[in-house]
C-alpha positions in Angstrom: 0.2 0.1 -0.2 1.5 3.3 -1.1 -1.3 5.9 0.0 -4.8 5.7 1.6 -7.6 7.9 2.1 -9.5 6.9 5.2 -12.7 8.1 6.5 -11.9 10.8 9.1 -14.9 12.7 9.9 -13.7 13.3 13.5 -10.2 14.4 14.8 -9.8 10.3 16.3 -10.8 8.9 12.6 -7.8 8.5 11.2 -6.1 6.9 14.3 -8.8 4.4 14.5 -8.8 3.8 10.9 -4.8 3.1 10.6 -5.2 0.9 13.3 -8.1 -1.3 11.7 -6.3 -1.5 8.5 -3.4 -3.0 10.2 -1.0 0.0 9.4 0.0 -0.2 13.0 -0.8 -2.1 16.2 -3.8 -1.2 18.2 -3.3 1.5 20.5 -0.1 2.8 18.4 -2.3 5.0 16.0 -1.6 8.0 17.8 2.1 7.7 18.0 2.1 6.4 14.5 0.6 9.9 13.3 2.6 12.1 15.6 6.0 10.6 14.4 4.7 11.4 10.9 4.4 8.1 9.7 1.2 9.3 7.9 2.2 12.4 6.4 3.3 13.0 2.7 6.7 11.4 2.3 6.1 9.3 5.2 6.0 5.4 5.7 2.3 5.1 4.6 0.8 8.6 3.7 -2.9 8.8 4.8 -5.5 11.6 3.6 -3.1 13.6 1.7 -6.3 15.5 0.4 -6.3 17.0 4.0 -9.5 14.3 4.9 -13.0 15.0 5.2 -12.6 17.3 8.1 -10.7 19.4 5.9 -13.5 19.7 3.4 -16.3 20.3 5.9 -17.3 16.3 5.3 -20.1 16.9 2.5 -22.3 14.2 3.2 -22.7 12.4 0.3 -19.6 14.0 -1.6 -16.8 12.2 0.5 -16.6 9.1 -1.0 -16.6 10.6 -4.2 -13.6 13.0 -3.2 -11.8 10.1 -1.5 -11.9 8.1 -5.0 -11.0 11.4 -6.9 -8.0 11.9 -4.7 -6.7 8.2 -4.8 -7.1 8.2 -8.9 -5.1 11.6 -8.8 -2.4 10.0 -6.5 -2.2 7.0 -8.7 -2.0 9.0 -12.1 0.9 11.3 -10.3 -1.0 14.2 -10.5 -1.5 15.3 -7.0 1.0 18.4 -7.2 2.4 19.4 -3.8 0.0 16.5 -2.5 1.7 13.6 -4.1 2.7 10.5 -2.5 5.6 8.1 -3.7 3.0 5.6 -5.1 3.9 2.8 -7.5 2.7 2.9 -10.9 -1.1 2.5 -12.1 -0.5 -1.1 -13.5 1.6 -2.4 -10.9 -0.4 -5.6 -9.0 0.5 -3.9 -5.6 -1.3 -1.0 -6.3 -5.2 -1.0 -5.6 -8.1 1.4 -5.2 -11.5 0.3 -4.3 -15.0 1.7 -3.4 -18.1 0.1 -2.7 -21.2 2.2 -3.7 -24.9 0.8 -2.9 -28.3 1.9 -3.0 -31.8 0.4 -1.7 -33.6 -1.3 -4.1 -36.8 0.5 -5.0 -39.8 -0.8 -3.0 -42.0 -3.1 -4.8 
């Protein structure tokens, strides 16, 4: 994994998510972030876009914003936010999103 966009609608969000994703041990999310491991240029940049709080957490648009950021990162087009990501076609680089909607009532 070269870069991650996680749901951080609260100040604690990134810390919890990096622990849940296994980027660090449980209970180590705070120190991991404080060391700079999740900054651009760090071991695993997390939310190089600034995260949801920096955007005002626009409900409904947050997932699309995260997908846009990851695609921009993978294309190498993120400018000063650019992380050192592997090439788009690398088998170790992946971006995933799940979208669903409630089926119409019968």
